VEXDREN-2710 file (C-alpha; in Angstrom, 1 decimal):
% VEXDREN-2710
k/r/px/py/pz
1/MET/-19.5/2.4/-3.8
2/GLU/-20.8/5.9/-4.1
3/LYS/-17.3/7.2/-2.9
4/LEU/-15.4/5.5/-5.8
5/ILE/-14.5/7.8/-8.7
6/LEU/-14.1/5.4/-11.6
7/PHE/-11.2/5.8/-14.0
8/THR/-12.3/5.9/-17.6
9/ALA/-10.9/5.0/-20.9
10/SER/-10.7/8.8/-21.7
11/ASP/-8.8/9.4/-18.5
12/LEU/-6.3/6.5/-19.6
13/SER/-5.9/8.0/-22.9
14/LYS/-5.2/11.4/-21.9
15/ILE/-2.2/10.3/-19.6
16/THR/-0.7/7.8/-22.1
17/ASN/2.1/9.1/-24.3
18/HIS/1.3/7.3/-27.5
19/ARG/4.5/6.5/-29.9
20/SER/4.7/4.8/-33.2
21/GLY/6.0/1.3/-32.9
22/GLU/5.3/1.2/-29.2
23/VAL/2.5/-0.4/-27.0
24/LYS/2.0/1.2/-23.6
25/PHE/0.2/0.0/-20.5
26/GLY/-2.2/2.7/-20.9
27/GLU/-3.3/1.2/-24.3
28/LYS/-4.0/-2.2/-22.9
29/MET/-5.1/-1.8/-19.3
30/ILE/-8.9/-2.4/-18.8
31/THR/-11.3/0.4/-17.4
32/ILE/-14.9/-0.4/-16.1
33/PRO/-17.6/1.2/-18.2
34/LYS/-19.9/3.5/-16.1
35/ASP/-23.0/1.5/-17.1
36/GLN/-21.5/-1.8/-15.7
37/ASP/-22.0/-3.3/-12.3
38/ILE/-18.5/-3.2/-10.6
39/ALA/-18.5/-6.4/-8.8
40/THR/-20.0/-8.4/-11.9
41/PHE/-17.4/-6.7/-14.2
42/LEU/-14.6/-7.7/-11.8
43/GLN/-15.9/-11.2/-11.5
44/GLU/-16.3/-11.9/-15.3
45/SER/-12.9/-10.0/-16.4
46/GLU/-9.8/-12.3/-17.1
47/SER/-7.6/-9.7/-15.7
48/GLN/-6.2/-10.5/-12.3
49/PHE/-5.0/-7.2/-10.8
50/VAL/-7.0/-4.2/-9.8
51/LEU/-5.4/-0.7/-9.4
52/PHE/-7.1/1.4/-6.7
53/GLY/-5.8/4.8/-5.5
54/ILE/-6.3/6.5/-2.0
55/PRO/-5.6/10.2/-2.5
56/GLU/-5.5/11.3/1.2
57/ASP/-3.1/12.2/3.8
58/ILE/-5.5/12.7/6.9
59/GLY/-4.0/9.7/8.7
60/VAL/-0.5/10.9/8.2
61/ARG/-1.3/14.4/9.5
62/ALA/-3.2/12.9/12.5
63/ASN/0.2/11.2/13.4
64/TYR/2.2/14.2/13.2
65/GLY/3.5/13.4/9.7
66/ARG/4.1/15.8/6.7
67/PRO/1.2/16.0/4.3
68/GLY/1.5/15.0/0.7
69/ALA/0.7/11.3/0.4
70/ASN/-2.5/12.5/-1.3
71/SER/-0.5/13.2/-4.4
72/ALA/0.8/9.7/-5.0
73/TRP/-2.1/8.1/-6.9
74/GLU/-2.0/10.9/-9.5
75/SER/1.7/10.7/-10.1
76/ALA/1.9/6.9/-10.0
77/ILE/-1.1/6.3/-12.5
78/LYS/0.7/8.6/-15.2
79/SER/3.8/6.6/-14.9
80/ILE/2.1/3.3/-14.8
81/ALA/0.2/4.1/-18.1
82/ASN/3.6/4.8/-19.8
83/ILE/5.2/1.4/-18.9
84/GLN/5.8/-0.7/-22.1
85/HIS/3.5/-3.5/-22.8
86/ASN/5.7/-6.5/-23.7
87/ARG/6.3/-10.4/-23.1
88/PHE/7.8/-9.3/-19.5
89/CYS/4.7/-7.7/-18.2
90/LYS/1.5/-7.0/-19.8
91/GLY/-1.0/-4.0/-19.3
92/SER/-3.9/-6.1/-20.2
93/GLN/-3.4/-7.9/-16.7
94/ILE/-4.6/-4.8/-15.0
95/ILE/-8.1/-3.3/-14.3
96/VAL/-7.8/0.3/-13.4
97/LEU/-10.6/0.7/-11.0
98/GLY/-10.1/4.4/-10.0
99/ALA/-9.6/6.2/-6.8
100/LEU/-11.6/7.0/-3.5
101/ASP/-13.2/10.3/-3.6
102/THR/-11.7/11.9/-0.4
103/SER/-12.6/15.5/-1.6
104/SER/-14.9/16.3/1.2
105/GLU/-12.5/14.9/3.9
106/MET/-9.4/16.7/2.5
107/LYS/-11.7/20.0/2.6
108/ALA/-12.8/19.2/6.1
109/ILE/-8.9/19.2/7.4
110/GLU/-7.9/22.4/5.6
111/ASN/-8.0/24.5/8.7
112/LEU/-7.2/21.7/11.3
113/ASP/-3.9/21.9/13.4
114/PHE/-2.5/18.5/14.4
115/ASN/-1.0/20.2/17.4
116/ILE/-4.5/20.8/18.8
117/THR/-5.9/17.8/20.5
118/GLU/-9.5/18.5/19.4
119/ASP/-8.4/19.0/15.9
120/ARG/-6.5/15.7/15.9
121/LYS/-9.7/14.0/17.1
122/LYS/-11.5/15.3/14.1
123/MET/-9.0/14.0/11.8
124/SER/-9.2/10.6/13.4
125/ASP/-13.0/10.6/12.9
126/LEU/-12.3/11.3/9.2
127/VAL/-9.9/8.4/9.0
128/THR/-12.5/6.1/10.4
129/ILE/-15.0/7.2/7.6
130/ILE/-12.4/6.5/5.0
131/ASP/-11.5/3.0/6.7
132/LYS/-15.2/1.9/6.0
133/GLU/-14.9/2.9/2.3
134/VAL/-11.6/1.2/1.9
135/SER/-12.6/-2.0/3.5
136/HIS/-15.7/-2.2/1.4
137/ILE/-13.8/-1.7/-1.9
138/LEU/-11.1/-4.3/-1.0
139/ALA/-13.8/-6.7/0.1
140/THR/-15.7/-6.3/-3.4
141/ILE/-12.3/-6.9/-5.1
142/VAL/-11.4/-9.8/-3.3
143/LYS/-14.6/-11.5/-3.3
144/ALA/-14.5/-11.2/-7.2
145/GLY/-11.3/-13.3/-7.0
146/LYS/-8.9/-10.4/-7.9
147/THR/-5.7/-9.1/-6.4
148/PRO/-5.9/-5.5/-5.2
149/ILE/-2.9/-3.1/-5.7
150/ILE/-3.5/-0.1/-3.5
151/ILE/-1.6/3.1/-4.2
152/GLY/-1.4/6.0/-2.0
153/GLY/-2.7/7.3/1.4
154/GLY/-0.7/6.5/4.8
155/HIS/-0.4/3.4/6.8
156/ASN/-3.8/4.2/8.3
157/ASN/-5.1/2.6/5.2
158/ALA/-3.5/-0.8/6.1
159/TYR/-6.4/-1.2/8.5
160/GLY/-9.0/-0.9/5.6
161/ASN/-6.9/-3.3/3.4
162/ILE/-6.6/-5.8/6.0
163/LYS/-10.2/-5.8/7.0
164/GLY/-11.4/-5.7/3.5
165/THR/-9.4/-8.7/2.3
166/ALA/-10.3/-10.7/5.5
167/LEU/-14.0/-10.0/4.8
168/GLY/-13.4/-11.0/1.2
169/LYS/-11.5/-14.2/2.1
170/GLY/-14.0/-14.9/5.1
171/LYS/-11.3/-15.3/7.7
172/PRO/-8.4/-13.2/9.3
173/ILE/-5.3/-12.7/7.2
174/ASN/-1.6/-12.1/7.9
175/ALA/0.6/-9.1/6.8
176/ILE/4.1/-8.3/6.2
177/ASN/5.2/-4.5/6.5
178/PHE/8.3/-3.3/4.9
179/ASP/8.8/-0.2/7.1
180/ALA/11.0/1.8/9.2
181/HIS/8.3/2.0/11.9
182/SER/6.0/-0.6/13.4
183/ASP/2.6/1.3/13.0
184/PHE/1.5/-0.8/15.9
185/ARG/1.1/2.0/18.3
186/ILE/-1.7/2.4/21.1
187/LEU/-5.4/2.5/20.1
188/GLU/-5.8/6.3/20.7
189/GLY/-8.0/7.2/17.6
190/ARG/-7.2/6.3/14.1
191/HIS/-4.0/7.5/12.4
192/SER/-1.2/6.2/10.3
193/GLY/0.7/4.9/13.3
194/ASN/-1.8/2.3/14.4
195/GLY/-3.4/0.7/11.3
196/PHE/-2.1/-2.7/12.2
197/SER/-2.9/-2.5/15.9
198/TYR/-6.4/-1.7/15.3
199/ALA/-6.7/-4.5/12.7
200/PHE/-5.0/-6.8/15.2
201/GLU/-7.2/-5.9/18.1
202/GLU/-10.5/-6.3/16.1
203/GLY/-9.5/-9.7/14.7
204/PHE/-8.8/-9.1/11.2
205/LEU/-5.1/-9.5/11.3
206/LYS/-3.9/-13.0/12.5
207/LYS/-0.1/-12.8/12.2
208/TYR/2.1/-9.6/11.5
209/PHE/5.7/-9.2/10.6
210/ILE/7.5/-5.9/10.5
211/PHE/10.6/-5.8/8.2
212/GLY/13.2/-3.4/8.8
213/LEU/12.5/-1.5/11.9
214/HIS/14.7/1.4/12.7
215/HIS/16.3/1.4/16.4
216/SER/16.2/4.9/16.6
217/TYR/12.5/5.4/15.7
218/THR/10.8/2.6/17.6
219/SER/9.9/3.3/21.2
220/LYS/10.3/1.3/24.3
221/SER/6.7/0.9/24.8
222/VAL/6.1/-0.5/21.3
223/LEU/9.1/-2.8/21.7
224/ASP/7.7/-4.0/25.1
225/LYS/4.3/-4.5/23.6
226/LEU/5.7/-6.6/20.6
227/LYS/7.7/-8.6/23.0
228/THR/4.5/-9.9/24.7
229/LEU/3.0/-10.9/21.3
230/LYS/5.9/-12.8/19.8
231/GLU/3.7/-15.8/18.9
232/ARG/1.6/-13.6/16.5
233/VAL/3.9/-10.5/16.0
234/LEU/7.5/-10.7/14.8
235/TYR/10.1/-8.1/13.7
236/ASN/13.6/-7.6/12.6
237/THR/15.6/-4.4/12.3
238/TYR/17.2/-2.5/9.6
239/ASP/20.2/-2.0/11.9
240/SER/21.0/-5.5/12.4
241/MET/20.8/-6.3/8.7
242/LYS/22.7/-3.3/7.2
243/ILE/24.6/-1.7/10.0
244/LYS/25.6/-4.5/12.4
245/LYS/25.5/-7.1/9.7
246/THR/24.5/-9.7/12.3
247/LYS/21.3/-10.8/10.1
248/ASP/21.3/-11.5/6.3
249/PHE/18.6/-9.8/4.2
250/ALA/17.7/-13.0/2.1
251/MET/17.6/-15.1/5.2
252/GLU/15.4/-12.7/6.9
253/MET/12.9/-12.6/4.0
254/GLN/12.7/-16.4/4.2
255/LEU/12.2/-16.5/8.0
256/ALA/9.5/-13.8/7.4
257/LEU/7.7/-15.6/4.8
258/ASP/7.7/-19.0/7.0
259/PHE/5.9/-17.0/9.7
260/ILE/3.0/-15.7/7.3
261/LYS/2.9/-17.9/4.5
262/ASN/0.3/-20.5/5.7
263/ASP/-2.6/-17.9/5.4
264/PHE/-3.5/-15.3/3.1
265/TYR/-1.4/-12.1/3.6
266/GLY/-1.0/-8.7/2.4
267/VAL/2.2/-6.9/1.4
268/GLU/2.4/-3.4/2.9
269/ILE/5.3/-1.0/1.8
270/ASP/6.0/2.3/3.3
271/LEU/8.4/4.5/1.2
272/ASP/9.9/5.9/4.2
273/SER/12.1/2.9/4.3
274/ILE/14.0/4.2/1.1
275/PRO/16.7/7.0/1.4
276/ASN/15.6/10.4/-0.1
277/ILE/12.2/9.5/-1.3
278/PRO/9.8/12.2/-0.7
279/CYS/7.3/11.0/1.9
280/SER/5.7/11.7/5.3
281/ALA/8.8/10.7/7.2
282/MET/11.7/11.1/4.8
283/THR/14.8/9.3/5.7
284/LEU/18.5/9.4/4.8
285/SER/19.3/5.8/5.9
286/GLY/17.5/2.9/4.6
287/PHE/17.4/-0.1/2.3
288/SER/18.1/0.4/-1.5
289/VAL/15.4/0.4/-4.2
290/GLU/16.8/-2.7/-5.5
291/GLU/16.3/-4.4/-2.0
292/LEU/12.9/-3.3/-1.9
293/ARG/12.2/-4.6/-5.4
294/GLN/13.7/-7.9/-4.5
295/PHE/11.3/-7.8/-1.3
296/ILE/8.3/-7.3/-3.3
297/TYR/9.2/-10.0/-5.9
298/PHE/10.1/-12.4/-3.3
299/PHE/6.7/-12.2/-1.2
300/GLY/4.7/-11.7/-4.4
301/LYS/5.7/-15.2/-5.6
302/HIS/3.8/-17.0/-3.0
303/SER/0.3/-18.1/-3.8
304/ASN/-1.3/-16.7/-0.6
305/ALA/0.1/-13.1/-1.3
306/SER/-3.3/-11.4/-1.6
307/TYR/-2.6/-7.7/-2.2
308/LEU/0.1/-5.0/-2.4
309/HIS/-0.1/-1.7/-0.8
310/ILE/2.4/1.2/-1.5
311/CYS/1.9/4.2/0.8
312/GLU/3.4/7.3/2.3
313/GLY/5.1/8.5/-0.8
314/ALA/4.4/12.2/-1.4
315/PRO/5.4/13.5/-4.7
316/SER/4.3/16.8/-4.0
317/LEU/7.1/17.2/-1.4
318/ASP/9.8/16.9/-3.9
319/HIS/11.5/20.3/-3.9
320/GLU/13.5/19.4/-7.1
321/LYS/9.9/19.2/-8.9
322/ASN/10.9/15.6/-10.0
323/ASN/7.4/14.5/-9.1
324/HIS/7.3/11.8/-11.8
325/LEU/10.2/9.9/-10.1
326/VAL/7.9/8.6/-7.1
327/GLY/5.4/7.6/-9.6
328/LYS/8.0/5.8/-11.6
329/LEU/9.4/4.1/-8.6
330/ILE/5.9/2.9/-7.6
331/GLY/5.5/1.6/-11.3
332/TYR/8.5/-0.3/-10.9
333/LEU/7.2/-1.9/-7.6
334/ILE/3.8/-2.8/-9.2
335/THR/5.3/-4.5/-12.2
336/ASP/7.7/-6.6/-10.0
337/PHE/4.7/-7.7/-7.9
338/ILE/2.6/-8.6/-11.1
339/LYS/5.6/-10.5/-12.6
340/ALA/6.0/-12.5/-9.3
341/LYS/2.2/-13.4/-9.2
342/THR/1.9/-14.3/-12.8
343/GLU/5.1/-16.6/-12.8
344/ILE/4.9/-20.0/-11.3
345/SER/3.8/-19.4/-7.6
346/ILE/5.1/-21.4/-4.7
347/ALA/2.8/-22.9/-2.2
END
């Protein structure tokens, strides 16, 4: 894992705001010493969750999205380090692995223009390089019996998450995606709009449920494609639940769980589902933060929930400079997942 930048105890201490009478996650989370073998350390640790950051937005740019998703990891880890360690959720349950070194790839796109076909091809090639690194790291975490929590990047990284988890588990997995978009577009070169379709085509993704598609941002070709795959790919829409109100949010969660729960599954979250969150495809209409938190808790409770990925958030796009708020939201979502997994799981 040459492309992994390990997070150190010193890194953690620098971002933790110590206060008398309080204990923060940053004082209790686990880091891996540089002289330790990563796979062995993970296998022997009693902590269940492994934080891993992907600071890149190349897949987003290759999909005509706004850059900035590379800033989510830095914002989130600072917020997570300052969550209170208490009886509700304990920092000692978390190993902070570190982040993927994407510096060379990010430098390579500095002068590329996504409107130019050849430049977009170069971006897709860089995404493919990142795919290999992400899938290898995820496979290592999963083989060690741990639960990855992936922060940052775009939904291009869903491919690496799914492939790596499938390799770690030794069989294809399912996925549920809380998203305004399907990210199941044609296989035209890797980008954030086709992470799931590539994983599906290559046999790593068995069943896929898209939760909360927006009518206005799903093409006819994608809808037609999904219709032909309804034995293995299902979806519902935001419009049916929140505008038309012909479907109930809680009942839809249960239907989605019934579809994926018989195999290991990943929980994918695109922050463009939430209004006014700085991200690659910011929206004014969407689910509430509370509904997203309920969603993560609900799907995290099941024993087959195998990873959580929170992506597309772009703190650097916050023109109000409240960059910490995206990180704080990610902290809430992660602790909801951990609480769900550490309470009594349902089979």
